[in-house]
C-alpha positions, 0 to 999 in steps of 0.5 A, spaced: 476 177 968 479 182 963 482 188 966 481 195 962 483 202 963 480 207 958 485 213 956 481 219 953 481 226 954 473 227 953 469 225 959 463 223 955 467 218 951 470 215 957 463 215 961 460 212 955 465 207 954 465 205 961 457 205 961 457 199 956 463 195 958 460 195 965 455 191 962 460 185 960 461 180 965 468 178 963 470 186 963 472 190 968 474 197 968 480 198 973 481 206 971 481 212 967 486 217 964 485 223 961 492 223 957 498 219 955 502 221 961 496 219 966 496 213 962 503 211 963 503 212 971 496 209 971 498 202 968 504 201 973 499 202 979 493 198 976 496 193 971 491 192 966 490 187 961 488 191 955 488 199 954 483 203 950 488 209 948 485 215 944 491 218 939 490 226 940 490 228 947 493 234 951 500 233 955 502 226 951 498 223 945 496 216 945 502 214 940 508 216 945 504 213 951 503 206 947 511 207 945 513 208 953 508 202 955 510 197 950 517 198 952 516 197 959 511 191 958 511 188 951 506 183 953 501 189 954 495 189 949 493 196 947 487 198 943 487 205 939 480 207 939 480 214 935 476 218 930 482 218 925 483 213 920 488 216 915 495 213 915 499 218 918 496 215 925 494 208 923 502 206 921 505 210 927 500 207 932 502 200 930 509 201 929 509 204 936 506 197 939 498 197 938 495 190 938 489 193 935 486 200 931 479 201 931 474 207 930 470 210 935 464 209 930 465 201 932 459 197 934 459 196 942 458 189 941 464 189 936 468 193 941 467 188 947 469 182 942 475 186 940 477 187 947 477 179 948 480 178 942 486 182 944 486 179 950 487 172 947 493 174 943 489 176 936 490 183 933 484 187 930 484 192 925 478 196 923 476 195 916 477 202 914 484 202 916 486 195 913 488 198 907 494 201 910 496 195 914 496 191 908 500 196 904 505 197 910 506 189 910 507 189 902 512 195 903 516 191 908 516 185 904 519 189 898 524 192 902 526 185 905 527 182 898 531 188 895 536 187 901 536 179 899 538 182 892 544 185 895 547 179 897 553 175 892 552 168 891 557 166 896 554 171 901 547 167 900 551 160 901 554 163 907 547 165 910 544 158 908 549 155 912 548 160 918 541 158 918 543 151 919 546 153 926 553 152 923 559 155 927 564 159 923 569 153 923 564 149 920 562 154 915 569 154 913 569 147 912 563 146 908 564 151 903 572 150 903 574 157 905 578 160 910 575 162 917 577 169 916 573 169 910 567 166 913 567 172 918 568 177 912 562 174 909 558 174 915 560 182 917 558 183 909 551 180 910 549 183 917 551 190 913 547 189 907 541 186 911 541 191 916 541 186 922 545 186 928 548 179 929 548 172 926 542 169 930 537 175 926 541 173 920 539 166 921 531 168 922 531 172 916 534 167 912 528 162 915 523 167 914 525 169 907 525 162 905 532 162 903 535 155 901 
């Protein structure tokens, strides 16, 4: 059974969602909230699997509530369900940690399928807002490519060896440089790639296919 809570400041919306979702044998509505602040408290109490989250609400909006909920429980699935399809809402909601973004004109059966998909670990975004998601991905890739171009030839060599799990001493031996120089290169790499440690640098290299 998929436990769901509905977060929306309009009673008619909550009632309509509950009326339909109660007809689904594998979905159980375990609570309702009228704003983000109530939602944060309710989630701690009823421990839902999926949260249906409106964006514009009094007291605390859906984006801030999503940030707080994901910070406490990164595994929680939050489906933004709103009337707003512009990027000023879409991108912040996804950056906050929402697993899905759907508009309130969604077909009820599709909503139920979206809830099931999120619960299974998939992400679902309405076709009307997908262009913003693709643009965001494209921009992120462009930014990462630009970061790679900042690296010198030697720094790329260090990064490649770093991704192989080599220690500083091993790096020095392989590249025929001093261990102190290796440390300097790694420091420069982390700075240019805007990363905090060598593990992140290694993952970055593998993700970007640097070899």
